[in-house]
N, C-alpha and C positions, 0 to 999 in steps of 0.2 A: 504494500500500500504506500504510494508516494507521499501520503500525508503524515506518515510516522517515520521515526528514525531511532537509532541506537540511544541517543541521549534522552529522548522523550520516554522511552520504555524504562530506562534505568533510574530516571529521576524519582518516581514515586517510591521505589524501594529505598533509595538513599535518604529520602525525607523521613521514612519510617525508622531507618537506622539512626538518624540524627536525633529523633524524638527519644529513642531508647538510650542513646549516649548521654543525653542531657539529664538522665537520672543518676549519673555517676559523677563524682568529683574529678576522677582521673580515668581516662580511656586511652588505650594504645591504638595507633593507626599504623598497620604494617603494610609497607609499600613494596611492590615488585612488578617486573615487566615480563610478559611472556610473548612468544612469537607463534602465530597461527599460520601454518603452511598449507597453501592450496596450489602447490606447484603443478599439479596434474590438470588444472583448469586452464588449458592453453588457449581456448577460444574466448575466455572471459577475463582477460588481463586488466581491463579498465577498472580502476578502483582498488586493485591489488598492487603490491609493490615488492621490491626485493627485501628479503629478510636475512640474508647471509647464507653462505654455503649453497648458493644456487636456488634458495627458496623463493617462493612467490606468495605473498599473503598479507596478513594484517598484524598490527602490533597493539597489544592491550596492556595498559598499566592500571593496576588496582590498588586502592587504599582500603584495607580491610579493618574494620573496627573490632578490637579484642578487649574483653573485660580483663583487667590487670591481675586479679587475684587467682582465678582458676583457668584463665586462658580461653574462656568460651567465646566463640564468634558471635558478634552482635549483628553483623551485616556489612554491606559496602557503604563507605562514606562518600566515595568518589571513584569514578572510572573514566578512562580516556581511551578511545579507539581511533587508530589512524593507519595510514599506509604511506610508505615512502614513494617518491617519484622514481620512475625508471629513468636511468641515465642513458643518453645516446650511446650506441655501440661505437667503439673506435674503428677507424678504417682498417680493412684487412691487410693493407700493405704498410701499416704503421711500423716504423723502425723502433729499435730499442731506445734510441736517443729521444725520439718524439714521444714515446710512452712515458719516459721519465719526466719530460717537460710538461706533459699533460697532467701527470699525477702531482707534480710540484705546484702547478697552477691551481688545481682543485683543492689542495691542502691550504694554499694561501687564501682562496675564496672562503673556505670553511672557517678559517681563523678570524676572518673579518666579519663574518655573519653575526648579527646581534644575538645575544644569549637567548632571548625569548623565542628565537626562530630555530634554536637547536633542540635536538631530542632530549638532551640532559635537562632542559628546562622543566620536564615533567616532574622532577623531584621538588623544585620550588613551587611549581604550579599546584601540586598536591597540598603543600603547606598553606598557600594563599586561599585556595578554594574551600578547603575544610574549615579554615579559620573564619571565613565569611559566613558559614552556615551554622556553626556550633555556638551556642550561647556562652557568654563570658564566664559563667560559674562552673564550667567544665574545662579542665586542662587536658589538651590532647597532646600526647607524646608520639611523634612519628618515629618508626623504626625502619631503618634502611640497611641493606647490605653494602658491600664495598663500592658498588656502582654509584651509590648516593653520597659518597664522600667527596663532595665538591664544596669549594669555598662559598659559592653562592647560597648554599643551604644555611650555613652558619651565619652569613650576612643577613639573610631574610629573617632568621629567628630573632635577630636583634630588634626587628620592627614589629614583632608579634608578641603581645603581652601574655597570651594564654596558650601558647604553643611551645613545645619542647621537642628535642630530637635526640635519638640514640642511633648512632651509625657505626658500623664496623669500619675502621680506618683502612684505607687502601694505600695512602701516601705516607711516607716517612717524613712528615712535615718538620720544618725548621721551627724551633720554639723562639720565644721573644727575647731571649738573652743568650749571649755567648755562642750563638749559632749552634746550640745543642739540637740534637735530633730526637724525635718522639720515642723511637724504639730504644735508643741508647739510654735515654733518661728513665724510662719505665723499667727497663731491665736492671737498672741500678737501685731501684726502690726495694725495700725489704718485703719479704713474703708476709702477707697479712692473714690469710686463711686458705683452707682447701674446701672445695665444694664438688659434689657429684651431680651430674646431669645425665638424662637419658638422651642418647644420640640416635635418631631414627635411621633406619637403613635406607639406602638408595641403590641405584643401579651400579654405583661405583664403590659403595661401602656397606658393611654389615652393621646392623643396629647394635649398640653396646651401651653399657653404663660407663661413663667417663669421669675420671677424677681430675679436677682442674686446680692448679696452683694460682692464686689470685693476688695481684698487687693493684693499688689504686692511688691516685694523686690528682690534684688540680694542676692543669697545664695551661700555658698561654700560647696559642698557635699564631704564628706570624701571618699577617694578612698580606695577600698578594698585591703587587704594585698596581694592578688594574683597578683597584678599589679606591674611591675617594677617601673613605673612612679607613685610615691606616691603624686604628686602634686594634690591638690583638683580639682574637677570639678566645675568651676565657671559658674553658670547658673542663670537665673531669674525665680522666682516662681510667678505664678499668681493664687491666691486662691479665688475661687468663691463658695459661698454657697447660696442655695435657700431661699428666704424670702416668708413667707405665702404659703407654699406648700399645695395644696388641700388635704383634709382629705382622707386617704386611699392610698395616693401615697407616694413613697419614695422620699424625697427631694434630689435635685441634690447637689453634693459636688465634685467639681473639684479642684484638686491640680495639676496645669499644670507647667511643667518644660520646659524651652526653652533656647536655645543658643542665641536667638535673644535678642538684648538689649531692655529692658522694663524700661524706666525711666519716662514715663508720662502716663496720662490717655488714650490718643489716642492710643498708642501702646498696652497698656494692653487690651483695648477694641478690637483692631484688633486681638490679640492673641485669645481672646474668640471666635470671629467670625470665625477665621480660624479653631479652634477646632470643631465647629459645622459642618464644612464641612466633618469631619470624617464619618458622617452618610452616605455620598455618597457611600463609599465603601461597607457599609452594604446593601444599596439599590442595588448596583451592584451585590453582591452575591445573593441577593433575586431574582433579575431578572434572573440571571443565572439558579437558581433552579426552580422558579415558572413560569417564562415566557418561558425560553428556555427548561424547564423541563429536565435538565441535569441528574437527578437521575433516570429517567424513562427508560433509554436505558438499554438493556441487552446484552452488548458486552464483549468480552474478554478485559482485561485491556489494551493491546497494541492498540486495536482499539478505546477503550473509551478515552484514552489519546489523540489520534489524533483528534477524534471528538471534544473533549473539546477545542482544539485550535481554531476550527471554532466557537463554541458556545461562547467562551470567547470574541471574537471580536464582534459577533452579540449582545451580552449582553451590551457591551460598547455603541454601536450605539443606542440601545433601551434606555439606561440611558440618553444619550445626548438628544435624542428626547423628553423624558419625562420631563426633566428639562427645556429645551427650550420652550416646550409647556406651562409650568407653569410660567416661568419668562419673555419670550419674544414672546407671541402668535401673536403679530402684525408684527413680523419680516417677511421678504420675505420667501416664501416657498422654494425657491432655496437654502436657507441656510441649509436645511436638505435633499433635493432631487437633484439627477442629472437630466440632461435634458431629458433623456428617461423616468425616473420615473415621472417627471413633466408632460410630454405629455400623458403618459398612465393614470395617475390619472385624468387628465382633461377629457380624452375620456371616462373613466369608470364612472365618476360622472353623475348620472341621473338628479340631481337637477340643477337648474340654478346656474351658477358659479358667485361668488361675483366679484365685480369690481377689487378688489385687492386680489390676492391669497397669503395668509399668512401661517405661520407655524401652526396656529390654524386650518385653513382649511385643510392643508395637513395631520395633525395628525388625524383629524376626518375622512377624506377620507380613510386613511389607516385602521383606526379602523373599519369602515363599511365593508371593505374587509374582516376583521377578524371576523365579526359577531356581531359588536356593533349595538344595536337595536335603532331605531329612538325614541321609547317611553321612552328610558332611558337616554335621553340627559342631564338630570340634575345630573346624577351620574358620578363620575370620570371615565375616560377611563382606563381600567385595562391593566396590562402588557401582559396578555395572548392574549387579542384580538389584541393588537399591534403586538405581535410576529406572530400570525397567519396572520395578515394583511400584514406584511412585507414579509412573505413567499409567499403569493399569489401574491403580487406586483412583487416579483422577477420572478415568473413564467410568469406573464403577460408581463413583460419586455423582457424576453427571446423570447416569442412568437412574440412580436412586432418587435424585431430586426430580427428574422428569416423571417418574412413576408416582411420586407423592403429589405432583401438581395436576395429574390427570384424573 
């Protein structure tokens, strides 16, 4: 439908999330970018763009609201979807010298481009857009991985009274005195405490319980010369390194920079726990791709962008259910179901209903609708069966309501 678009679909969900966020004094906003590849759509390239490694598709940046105590997902605060422009192909008879000249010219143009026109502006844009929407009585702390370690982020924070940032450092920045460097300075600090965290498994590592040695201190980061305000960025660094890493695994090493005041062990421990919640947005993008199968559709870009508005919201709901099932399986089922869904699931369940209908029961019932097999009860419920189950439940609820209205 030409009258709708991605932003119009996602906006009502973001408004609901903002309403939920304003019930808290502090909320975390976890940001990350994912690339959606539609390289096989060769006849529908308009509106798609290069994504690296020969990809052709869209780029999605998400700001996911997280409750800071238990890490439960509240919803999306902001999302941005765009595509890069295709660059003209070089001449087939281009010489090596001409190629180097062309690349040097492109790098010079890129350096001269205003910051607001660069992709890295997305990190600052998230700060600004979320700050516009959330009331002043709620402090929002944005959590970024190393890609978000840019000076413009720290500069923007200076201008926002109710916004903070926690970012994993990528650059060994110069400090504001004696040309000391960040890593050398923090490695010289005394060990303050040790903390264990759960590291989830990925395609490149196995999940494990990791022990971290932690140091923390206030530091002054030297401001780059391109800024008019040369006053240093005063932040706190929490430096965590893994102890006794399993053989064959890469040890964790986190240099975390935050605008939050870290003057004791309790707050440093809190900062580490908050940073582990950054994995939630990675899970969210994984659900969007594997559960909602957002890269399998074969639509023109304008239609795909609109569809992603729906899929983005559905993926959030699946993420919420997944973590509630893990952390609060004994909570009431109505925490994740509306009244119609609740009645339909009860009617559809062939087994004897338990005395108390919990989130654990509801998630299993939805999974069975999606094809989860009885003999696999000891294996974790996957995202795809939940996705299929929610779709089937939606259809059953429509039928239920139609039957009641006739």
